[in-house]
N, C-alpha and C positions, 0 to 999 in steps of 0.2 A: 454334603453335596446331596441335592434332591433329585431323585430318579423318577422318571415317568413309568407307571406299571406297564408291563408288556400287555397285559390282558385288561380291556376296557370293559368294565361291567355293562351290561344291557341298559341299565338306567342311565348310565353317563355317556354312552355312545352317541346319541343324538347331539348333546352338547359339544362333545369333542370334535364332531364334524360341523358344528355351527348350524344345525337345521333342527326343526321341530321333530317330536316323535313320529308324528304321521308321514312326514316326507322320509325320515330314516327308515322306517318299517316298509314303506312302498318302494323306495328307489335304491336304498343302499344295502339293506340288511340282506335281500335275496343273494346278493353277490358276496356275501361273507360266510366263512365256515364258523358255526357256533362252538363254543367251548363250554361244556357242561360241567358245573362242579357238584352238582346233585340235583335232587329233583326240582330245585327251583331256581339255582343260581345259574346264570348264563352270561358268557362273555364273549368278546371278540378279540382277536389278535390285533394290536394297534398297528402293526406293520401292515397287515392286511387292509385296514382302513386306510392308512396312508397311501397304500398302493392304488385303492380304488379312487381316492381323491386325485391322485396323480393322473391316472388313466382318464378319468373325468374331465380334468382340467385340459388334457392333451387333446381331448376329442371333442370337447364342448366349450372350452374356455376362449375368452377374448383377451386381447392386449388392454393394458390400462389406459386411462384417459391420457391423450396425447401421443401415445405410441401408435394407436390404431391408424392414425391418418398417414404416417410414413411408411407403414407395412401393408397398407390396404391394398387388395389385389384388383381394386377398381381401377380402370383407366379413365383419364380426363377426356372428355370430348366436348365440342361446342355447346354452350347452354341451350341454343335452338333445338338440339336433338335431345334434351334431357341428360340423364347419367346413365351409365351403363357399367356393369360389371361382367367380366367374361366368365361364361358358364352359370351365371345366375340369372333366371328369367326375370324381367321387371327391372331389376337394377335399381331399386330404389334407395335413396341415402336420405339421411335426416336433412340434408342441405336441400336436396331436390324437393322433398315433401313440404319444406317450409317455404320454398319458392312456388310450388303448386298452390299451397294454402294461401299465400299472399295474393296471388293471381285471382283465386276464387272469391277472396273478401272484396278485392278491388272490383270485380264484376258484379258482385251482389251490391255494392255501394252505388255504382253507377247505373245499375238497371232501372229502367223506366218503371213507374207504377203500374202501367197496363200489363208488362211482362209478368210481374209478381201474381197477379190475380190468376193468370193461366197456368201457373205452376201448381201441379198437385201430385 
């Protein structure tokens, strides 16, 4: 039976979290208590790292592809009014941004040459 060590060495902690060393040191490490084995050996409790990941996921995570649409807090409104999310200014979604981009491309294509020279 293979067991994961309870203490994750400093050099292995970023890989355990799935991030690079700079990200780990800047964003994760400040929230963890160091375990010092000697003058140069530093580690972190794996359970503390897992707890940080769970907290981060709960506060910043998103649902996976396909699940987001059914649990989205945005309400559907008529296309003529754009899209809106309650409590979120702007309320842009990728769908509304694609729609607006398509309109802008259509306007640019149908723009008469004399209008293009006046744009600066």
